[in-house]
N, C-alpha and C positions, 0 to 999 in steps of 0.2 A: 326348391327341392321337390322331387317327385313324390306324390302321395301314393302309398301302396294300399291295395285292397287286401284286407286281412280277414281270415276266419279264425276266431279265438276258441280254444278248447280249455275248459277249466271248471272247477267246482267250488272249493272252499273260499273263505275270506282272503287267504293268501293270493289266490288267483284273481279275485274281484278287484284288488288294488291295481294289478297289472292291466286288467280290462279297462278300468277307469282311466288309467294313464294313457292308454292307446286312444281311447275315445276322445280324450281332451287334447290329443296331439294332432298333427296335420294328416295323419293316416286315417283311412276309412274302414270301419268295421262293417263287413257285408253279411256276417253271420256269427252266431255264438252257439257252441255245442257244449252241453252240460248233462249231468245225470238226470234221470227221470225223477219226478216228484215222489217222495216217500211218505207213507203214513207211519207215525211213530208216537210213542208215549201212551199213557193210559186211555186218552180220548181218541187215539189213532188220528190225531190232527195231521193234515197233509203239509209236509214241509218242503219248501223250495230251496235250492242251493243259493248261496249268496251271489253267485255269478248270474243265475237266472233272475233273481230279484233286481239286480242292477240293470241287466239287459232289458227286462220288461219295463222298468221305470224310464228307460231312455229310448224306448221304441226300437230296440235292436232285434232283428229276426232271431228267434231261438229254436234250436233243434235239440230234441231229447231222445235219441235213438236207444232202444234196448240193446241192439247189437250194432257195432260199428261197421260190420260187413254187409248190413242190410242193403240190397241193391237199390231200393227206392231212396234211402238216405244218401247213398253214395252219388246217385244221379242228381239229387237236389243240391248237394254240396258242389258238385262239378259245375252246375249251372251258374253258381255264384262267380265263377271265373276269378278267384282270388289269386293275388300274386304270391302270397305266402300264408302259411298256417302258423299260429303261435300257440304253444302248449304250456300251460302252467298248472301244476298239481291236478293232473288228469290221469286216465288209465292208459294201459298199453294200447298202442295204435297199430292196426294192420298196415302192411306195406302198401297195399292198394290205396289206402287213404293218405299216408304221409308222403307218398311220392306224387300226389296229385298236382299241387301247385308248382308253377314253373321255377320259382325261386327256392322251393323246398319247404320243409317244416322245421322250425326250431323250438327248443324247449328251454325253460328257465329252471335251473337246479340250484338249491340253496347250499352249495358247498364249492370249494375250489377243486373241481375235477382234475385228476382222476380219483382223488380221495373222497370218501363218503358217497359213493354211488349207492342208490337204494332209496327206500321209503322214508327213512328217518334221519336225514343228515344233520339237522339242527340238534336233535336230542343227543346224538353220539358225539358231536363236536364238544358239547358241554360235558357229557359223561366222561370223556377222555381227557378233560382238562386242557383242551387246545387254547392257545393264546389268540389265535386268529382263525377266521373262516371267511366266507364270502359267497358270491353268487356267480354262476356261469351260464351263458347262453351258448347252446351248441345245436348243430343239426342232428335230427333224430335219424338213427339207422335201426337195424334189426336187433341190436344188442342194447340192453338197458344202460342208459347214461354213458355210452361209449363213443358217441359221434364226435365229429370235428368241432373244436371250440371256435366260437365267434368272438365273444368278449368275456372278460373275467374281471371282477373287482373284489378287493379284499376289505374286510372289516375286522376291527379288534374286538375280541370277546372281553367284556368288562369283568373285573373281579366280582365273584359272587353273583354273576348274572345267570338267571334261569332260562330254560328253553323258551318259555313264553315271551319273555322280554326280547330275547335275541330274535325270535320268530318275527316279532313286529318290526324290528329294525331292518331285518333282511327283506321283509315284505315290501317296505318302502323303497329300499335300495334296489331290489330286484325289479320293481315296476319301472324305475328310471332306466335301468340297464336294458329292459325290453324295448323301450322307446328308442334308446340310443342304438340298439341293434337294428331296429327297423330303419332308422335314419341312415345308418351305415350301409345297409343293404340297398336302400333307395339311391344312395350316392355312389354305390359300388366302391366304398372306401374300406371295407373289411376284408381281410385275408383269413379265410378259415384255416385252422391248423390242427393236425392230429393231436389227440391227447398224449401227454408224455407216457412212455412205457415205464411203469413202476412195478417192480416184482411183487410186492405185497401191498397194494393200495388198501387204505383203511376202509372198511365197509359199514354201511348203515342199513342193515337188513330191517325188515318190518318187525315192529315190537308187538309181542303177544302178551297176554295177561301174566303168564308165569315169568316173563322176562323182567317184570317190574318189581319182583320181590327183592328186598334188601339183603345182601350177603354180609353179615356182621363179621365174617372172618377177614374181610378186606381191611386195608389201612383206613384210618378215620378220614383222611383227605379224599380217598377214593369213594367212600360212602357218601361224604358231603357232595361231591361232584355228581354222583349217581342220582341223589335226591334232586339236585338242581336240574339235571338233565331230563328228569321225568316230570318236572313241575312246569306248569300246572296240569299238563296232560301228557301221558296217560296216568301219571301219579304213582310214585313208589309206595310199596306197602310192606308191612311186616306182620307177624302174628305173635301174640303174647300167649305163653302156655297157661 
């Protein structure tokens, strides 16, 4: 099988697992793009993203641009001559970047698209009491999570499973799906297909602090699912008078 040259884009632990899976596969990682190091906490200790930590430990070239449209950064990435870009839990990418590789740029999303487009698909699948969810790889276009689907796999949501536990299972499954997608692209055995047209797809918008407040006027089952869906992060809260 042909080995593809890959530039990987990602930041958190969820992305690191996919990076590791690609690194341990027959494909070659020629560059890793992640967020800039940040100082946080009382001691202003500089923290590196899980993706950067893994890349550094494995001597993979790391890029940490402040702006993805920076001409010097774009030139450096172009020089890597990657076949494909892989994106997992990263930020919005400009067209000039995602159109660069000849095979395109694909993303891993932790839902069965077109449902649960957005920043918090795992939380909302649990909050809404879904019985199943999954992971999707799809080509990136200019709309958020709306590109053509490459591969999709389902997973059952267990009774009383919280978002954290489901996150970890989807993280492992998603990493395998990413490698399977790379293998399929290398063998030219995947047919991309447009996402089904759904009149009202369920969405998974970004969760803000006020969204985590428990609404006690909801049914007890709904409150239960809400707490599970917010656990362990960002965590549901209430106030006692």
